[in-house]
N, C-alpha and C positions, 0 to 999 in steps of 0.2 A: 506464534510468530506475530500475530496481529497486535497484541498488547506490547510486545517488545519494540516493534516499529513505531507505534504510537508514542511510547515512552521516550524513545530516542529522539523523535521529532519534537516532542514537547520540550525536551531538554534544550534543544537548539532553537526554540521559539519558531518552529516551522510547521507545526501540526495543522495550521490553517490552510496549508497548501493541499492537504488531502481531504479535509472536511469542508472545503469550499468557503470557510469563513474569511479567507484571503483570496478572493476571486480576482481574475484579471479584469481590471476596470477599463472601460472604453475611453474615458477621458483622463488620460495620464500625461504627465510631462514625459518627454523623451527619456530623461534620466530614470524616472520611476518605472517606466515601461521596460527599460533595459535591465534594471535591477530585478523586477518581477520575473522576467524571462530567465535571468541568470539563476535566481534562487529556485524557480520551478524546475529548471534543468538539473540543478544539484539534487533536489529532492527526488526527482524521477530517477536519477542515477543511483541514489542511495537505495531506493526500492528495488531497482533492477539488480543491484549487487547482492541483495539478500534472497532473491528467488533462485530456484534451481536453474542452471544453465540451459537445460532442455526446454524450459518455458520461455526463454528470451525471444524466440522467433514469434511466439504468440502475442507478445507485447511490444515488439520492436518499434512499431510506428505510432504508439500512443503519444500524443503531444503534451498532455497536461498530467501533472502528478495526481490530481484529484480523479481524473478519468481512469488512470492506471490503477489507482487504489480501488476504485469502485468496481472495475472490471475483475480484478483479482478477488475482491470480496464476494462478488456475485458467483464467480466460478467455484470458489473453494471453501465457502463458509456453510455449505449445505451439510446438515447433520445426517449421519447415517445411523439412525437409532438401532436397527437390528445388528449392525456391526459393533456398535458400542456395547450393546448387551452381550454379544458373543465374547468380546474381549474381556469384559468384566467377569463373565462366568468362567472363562479360562484362567484368569488371574486368581479368582476365588478358589478354584480347584487345585491350584499349585500348592504343593506341600514341601 
C-alpha cells in the first residue's frame, strides 16, 4: 500500500506533503497559507480513505498529512521475519 499511495501522490504533485518537502511555512501570505491548509486536508483525506475503517479512530485527530503518514509508517512497517518465513514455507510446500 505504501508504494501505491506514494505513486498516487506523486502523480498529483502532492508527495511533498507526506515527506515534509512541502512543509507548512511560518511566513506565508494568507492566500498561500489557505492553499496549503486546503491541500494538506485533501492529502490527509486521501490517506484516511485508503486505510481500514477500523483504524480511523486511531488517526482521527492527526492534523498534518506528514504526521499521519509517519504515524502509519511507524506502526505498520515493522517486518515480522518469522511470519514471513512461515508463509514462504507454507507457499513452497503447496502442491
